[in-house]
One Martini backbone bead per residue (centre of mass of N, CA, C, O) as a GRO file, in nm:
protein
  250
    1MET     BB    1   0.097   0.035   0.020
    2LYS     BB    2   0.010   0.379  -0.055
    3LEU     BB    3   0.049   0.650   0.180
    4PHE     BB    4  -0.138   0.963   0.197
    5LEU     BB    5  -0.100   1.205   0.454
    6THR     BB    6  -0.305   1.477   0.473
    7SER     BB    7  -0.436   1.785   0.515
    8SER     BB    8  -0.429   1.955   0.227
    9PRO     BB    9  -0.424   1.883  -0.131
   10ILE     BB   10  -0.596   2.168  -0.255
   11GLY     BB   11  -0.540   2.373  -0.008
   12ILE     BB   12  -0.617   2.636   0.234
   13TYR     BB   13  -0.715   2.655   0.537
   14ARG     BB   14  -0.895   2.949   0.577
   15SER     BB   15  -0.828   3.044   0.279
   16GLU     BB   16  -0.857   3.303   0.002
   17GLU     BB   17  -0.618   3.254  -0.151
   18PRO     BB   18  -0.484   3.213  -0.437
   19LEU     BB   19  -0.378   2.973  -0.646
   20ASP     BB   20  -0.070   2.837  -0.823
   21TYR     BB   21  -0.263   2.585  -0.888
   22VAL     BB   22  -0.375   2.272  -1.013
   23GLY     BB   23  -0.508   2.050  -0.831
   24PHE     BB   24  -0.278   1.914  -0.673
   25ASN     BB   25  -0.039   1.975  -0.453
   26PRO     BB   26   0.310   2.000  -0.546
   27LYS     BB   27   0.429   2.017  -0.288
   28ASN     BB   28   0.679   1.814  -0.182
   29GLY     BB   29   0.623   1.599  -0.429
   30MET     BB   30   0.333   1.471  -0.449
   31VAL     BB   31   0.273   1.440  -0.752
   32ASP     BB   32   0.523   1.275  -0.821
   33GLU     BB   33   0.453   1.038  -0.634
   34LEU     BB   34   0.183   0.962  -0.755
   35LYS     BB   35   0.292   0.907  -1.047
   36LYS     BB   36   0.479   0.669  -0.968
   37TYR     BB   37   0.206   0.481  -0.877
   38TRP     BB   38   0.023   0.530  -1.117
   39PRO     BB   39  -0.223   0.400  -1.297
   40GLU     BB   40  -0.383   0.340  -1.570
   41ASP     BB   41  -0.695   0.410  -1.538
   42ALA     BB   42  -0.798   0.457  -1.259
   43ARG     BB   43  -0.971   0.333  -0.987
   44CYS     BB   44  -1.198   0.539  -0.798
   45MET     BB   45  -1.256   0.637  -0.439
   46LEU     BB   46  -1.485   0.810  -0.226
   47ILE     BB   47  -1.487   0.842   0.125
   48SER     BB   48  -1.708   0.966   0.334
   49ALA     BB   49  -1.764   1.183   0.629
   50PHE     BB   50  -2.078   1.227   0.506
   51PRO     BB   51  -2.297   0.978   0.470
   52ASP     BB   52  -2.587   1.170   0.450
   53ASP     BB   53  -2.463   1.390   0.230
   54TYR     BB   54  -2.538   1.360  -0.086
   55GLU     BB   55  -2.492   1.631  -0.227
   56ILE     BB   56  -2.203   1.673  -0.130
   57ASN     BB   57  -2.087   1.406  -0.237
   58ASP     BB   58  -2.147   1.448  -0.539
   59ARG     BB   59  -1.976   1.704  -0.561
   60MET     BB   60  -1.706   1.583  -0.469
   61ARG     BB   61  -1.681   1.375  -0.687
   62GLU     BB   62  -1.662   1.581  -0.918
   63ASP     BB   63  -1.422   1.741  -0.813
   64PHE     BB   64  -1.213   1.501  -0.810
   65GLU     BB   65  -1.226   1.441  -1.104
   66GLY     BB   66  -1.105   1.720  -1.184
   67ILE     BB   67  -0.843   1.706  -1.019
   68LEU     BB   68  -0.717   1.468  -1.164
   69GLU     BB   69  -0.712   1.597  -1.441
   70ASP     BB   70  -0.539   1.852  -1.357
   71THR     BB   71  -0.293   1.656  -1.258
   72GLY     BB   72  -0.263   1.403  -1.468
   73LEU     BB   73  -0.473   1.169  -1.373
   74SER     BB   74  -0.591   0.883  -1.467
   75CYS     BB   75  -0.956   0.804  -1.497
   76SER     BB   76  -1.226   0.568  -1.513
   77CYS     BB   77  -1.326   0.629  -1.206
   78MET     BB   78  -1.559   0.802  -0.964
   79ASP     BB   79  -1.656   0.702  -0.661
   80ILE     BB   80  -1.904   0.677  -0.405
   81CYS     BB   81  -1.901   0.649  -0.038
   82ASP     BB   82  -2.194   0.583   0.151
   83SER     BB   83  -2.504   0.510   0.291
   84ARG     BB   84  -2.611   0.395   0.013
   85ASN     BB   85  -2.318   0.189  -0.035
   86GLY     BB   86  -2.103   0.107   0.179
   87LYS     BB   87  -2.078  -0.210   0.186
   88GLU     BB   88  -2.046  -0.254  -0.115
   89LYS     BB   89  -1.787  -0.080  -0.153
   90ALA     BB   90  -1.613  -0.215   0.062
   91ASP     BB   91  -1.617  -0.498  -0.072
   92ALA     BB   92  -1.479  -0.349  -0.348
   93LEU     BB   93  -1.201  -0.215  -0.277
   94HIS     BB   94  -0.991  -0.404  -0.448
   95SER     BB   95  -1.097  -0.269  -0.733
   96TYR     BB   96  -0.925  -0.027  -0.642
   97ASP     BB   97  -0.649   0.208  -0.679
   98PHE     BB   98  -0.802   0.465  -0.539
   99ILE     BB   99  -0.828   0.612  -0.209
  100ILE     BB  100  -1.046   0.840  -0.047
  101LEU     BB  101  -1.032   1.009   0.269
  102GLY     BB  102  -1.226   1.222   0.396
  103GLY     BB  103  -1.321   1.516   0.534
  104GLY     BB  104  -1.407   1.605   0.890
  105HIS     BB  105  -1.550   1.431   1.145
  106VAL     BB  106  -1.395   1.199   1.314
  107PRO     BB  107  -1.619   1.032   1.469
  108THR     BB  108  -1.818   1.011   1.232
  109GLU     BB  109  -1.629   0.863   1.037
  110ASN     BB  110  -1.551   0.629   1.225
  111GLU     BB  111  -1.838   0.508   1.245
  112PHE     BB  112  -1.871   0.447   0.944
  113PHE     BB  113  -1.631   0.257   0.918
  114LYS     BB  114  -1.748   0.049   1.113
  115THR     BB  115  -2.016  -0.015   0.966
  116ILE     BB  116  -1.832  -0.118   0.696
  117ASN     BB  117  -1.565  -0.260   0.776
  118LEU     BB  118  -1.295  -0.116   0.670
  119ALA     BB  119  -1.050  -0.241   0.809
  120ASP     BB  120  -1.092  -0.526   0.691
  121ARG     BB  121  -1.094  -0.440   0.382
  122PHE     BB  122  -0.779  -0.338   0.389
  123ARG     BB  123  -0.670  -0.606   0.387
  124GLY     BB  124  -0.418  -0.633   0.142
  125TYR     BB  125  -0.392  -0.368   0.021
  126GLN     BB  126  -0.216  -0.225  -0.293
  127GLY     BB  127  -0.278   0.062  -0.318
  128ILE     BB  128  -0.396   0.394  -0.300
  129VAL     BB  129  -0.392   0.627  -0.021
  130MET     BB  130  -0.592   0.920   0.076
  131GLY     BB  131  -0.571   1.146   0.328
  132ILE     BB  132  -0.808   1.390   0.474
  133SER     BB  133  -0.763   1.488   0.764
  134ALA     BB  134  -0.973   1.291   0.910
  135GLY     BB  135  -0.877   1.059   0.728
  136THR     BB  136  -0.592   1.061   0.840
  137MET     BB  137  -0.656   1.012   1.143
  138ASN     BB  138  -0.820   0.731   1.083
  139CYS     BB  139  -0.556   0.555   1.001
  140ALA     BB  140  -0.496   0.484   1.269
  141ARG     BB  141  -0.494   0.259   1.510
  142ILE     BB  142  -0.487   0.504   1.718
  143VAL     BB  143  -0.698   0.762   1.755
  144TYR     BB  144  -0.673   1.113   1.769
  145ALA     BB  145  -0.958   1.297   1.879
  146GLN     BB  146  -0.946   1.598   1.846
  147PRO     BB  147  -1.095   1.845   1.961
  148GLU     BB  148  -1.356   2.059   1.782
  149MET     BB  149  -1.624   2.083   1.915
  150PRO     BB  150  -1.836   2.217   2.104
  151GLY     BB  151  -1.783   2.041   2.423
  152GLU     BB  152  -1.556   1.819   2.385
  153ALA     BB  153  -1.335   1.920   2.598
  154THR     BB  154  -1.562   1.891   2.855
  155ASP     BB  155  -1.647   1.602   2.788
  156PRO     BB  156  -1.618   1.306   2.969
  157SER     BB  157  -1.738   1.114   2.720
  158TYR     BB  158  -1.522   1.192   2.534
  159GLN     BB  159  -1.328   1.027   2.289
  160ARG     BB  160  -0.978   1.060   2.213
  161PHE     BB  161  -0.939   0.737   2.193
  162ILE     BB  162  -0.962   0.539   1.892
  163PRO     BB  163  -1.026   0.314   1.672
  164GLY     BB  164  -0.889   0.237   1.357
  165LEU     BB  165  -0.754   0.124   1.048
  166ALA     BB  166  -0.442   0.044   1.067
  167LEU     BB  167  -0.234   0.184   0.841
  168THR     BB  168  -0.099   0.323   1.097
  169GLU     BB  169   0.104   0.448   1.380
  170TYR     BB  170   0.043   0.744   1.304
  171ASN     BB  171  -0.024   1.073   1.435
  172VAL     BB  172  -0.207   1.310   1.253
  173LEU     BB  173  -0.217   1.672   1.244
  174PRO     BB  174  -0.401   1.905   1.094
  175HIS     BB  175  -0.378   2.244   1.022
  176TYR     BB  176  -0.160   2.401   1.193
  177ASN     BB  177  -0.164   2.685   1.058
  178ALA     BB  178  -0.478   2.738   1.162
  179VAL     BB  179  -0.502   2.602   1.480
  180LYS     BB  180  -0.268   2.696   1.687
  181TYR     BB  181  -0.472   2.951   1.803
  182ASP     BB  182  -0.699   2.803   1.912
  183TYR     BB  183  -1.021   2.789   2.069
  184LEU     BB  184  -1.180   2.563   2.323
  185ASP     BB  185  -1.376   2.590   2.576
  186GLY     BB  186  -1.160   2.817   2.690
  187MET     BB  187  -0.919   2.678   2.534
  188ARG     BB  188  -0.624   2.584   2.420
  189LEU     BB  189  -0.582   2.354   2.186
  190MET     BB  190  -0.280   2.293   2.233
  191GLU     BB  191  -0.173   2.366   2.529
  192ASP     BB  192  -0.451   2.256   2.694
  193ILE     BB  193  -0.504   1.980   2.520
  194THR     BB  194  -0.284   1.839   2.335
  195TYR     BB  195  -0.034   1.833   2.509
  196PRO     BB  196  -0.151   1.660   2.744
  197ASP     BB  197  -0.236   1.421   2.543
  198SER     BB  198   0.084   1.349   2.482
  199MET     BB  199   0.103   1.173   2.715
  200GLY     BB  200   0.232   0.879   2.582
  201HIS     BB  201   0.253   1.036   2.303
  202THR     BB  202   0.258   1.087   1.934
  203PHE     BB  203   0.253   1.380   1.733
  204TYR     BB  204   0.185   1.507   1.388
  205ALA     BB  205   0.216   1.830   1.276
  206ILE     BB  206   0.063   1.969   0.984
  207VAL     BB  207   0.059   2.144   0.702
  208ASP     BB  208  -0.046   2.272   0.429
  209GLY     BB  209   0.142   2.063   0.193
  210SER     BB  210   0.185   1.840   0.378
  211TYR     BB  211   0.314   1.492   0.432
  212LEU     BB  212   0.263   1.143   0.467
  213LEU     BB  213   0.478   0.882   0.355
  214GLN     BB  214   0.377   0.534   0.300
  215THR     BB  215   0.535   0.226   0.270
  216GLU     BB  216   0.685  -0.082   0.276
  217ASP     BB  217   0.984   0.078   0.334
  218PHE     BB  218   0.858   0.364   0.439
  219ALA     BB  219   0.854   0.671   0.652
  220GLU     BB  220   0.756   1.016   0.573
  221ILE     BB  221   0.799   1.366   0.604
  222ARG     BB  222   0.677   1.634   0.395
  223GLY     BB  223   0.766   1.919   0.525
  224GLU     BB  224   0.604   2.096   0.745
  225ALA     BB  225   0.676   1.996   1.092
  226TYR     BB  226   0.554   1.850   1.413
  227GLN     BB  227   0.639   1.739   1.739
  228ILE     BB  228   0.424   1.583   1.983
  229ARG     BB  229   0.562   1.529   2.319
  230GLU     BB  230   0.527   1.528   2.643
  231GLY     BB  231   0.412   1.842   2.617
  232GLU     BB  232   0.587   1.892   2.352
  233ILE     BB  233   0.743   2.099   2.093
  234ARG     BB  234   0.889   2.028   1.759
  235GLN     BB  235   1.070   2.084   1.486
  236ILE     BB  236   1.120   1.850   1.188
  237GLY     BB  237   1.014   2.035   0.940
  238LYS     BB  238   1.041   2.175   0.612
  239GLU     BB  239   1.024   2.315   0.333
  240GLY     BB  240   1.147   2.051   0.121
  241ALA     BB  241   1.166   1.840   0.340
  242ILE     BB  242   1.286   1.528   0.497
  243TYR     BB  243   1.134   1.304   0.744
  244ARG     BB  244   1.240   1.026   0.898
  245LEU     BB  245   1.087   0.763   1.037
  246ASN     BB  246   1.049   0.562   1.295
  247GLY     BB  247   0.987   0.241   1.282
  248ARG     BB  248   0.736   0.039   1.190
  249ASN     BB  249   0.610  -0.042   0.890
  250ILE     BB  250   0.289  -0.117   0.701
   0.00000   0.00000   0.00000
């Protein structure tokens, strides 16, 4: 499996600045890496984080079809997987060459993945997987569901660590460029919530345009990135740089 764990592969979160590219963001060599593994006329599927929002899902499916074309990646089909056809599409997962795990609310997407037994369906998969934001976070074996919605940070029943797809051992936190100064439920998202949650854990915060690339042979973060561990943060990567991760790759 070739795993691309992105923050945002197509734009900058919360930014209205015009982009200087079309298709997927080519920064840090992501498009070049995709093309290295991309088969001709790939069969593609987008698995939605909003399983019941059919209108949004159909529009996203069309958007990603255009994004692939703009990137120069040939595509024979772009299917959508949501609550209309979730189990059917999950059962057919190995017939697709490229799977996108969409962005959204981590626990909502995680519950949908469980409903369609997606973790089991991924076993032995040899294609390309791209996680986007929440989709990236849900790829971990144990997902850190960083509080996001009002009330989640103070709710004692909110589960911050939940089982994921087990496609990687790494916990990636997206959109660090946009959320690093956020407040939630009267607390600083990073210093008061995420840093304490990192005791006994390691998180990798990446900005839009950075990504974690994992293959059968290696795992590395490309672009600006930060390691959050034992309540502290340190920068481990910058634009254009590659940071090789330690540990066993899956």
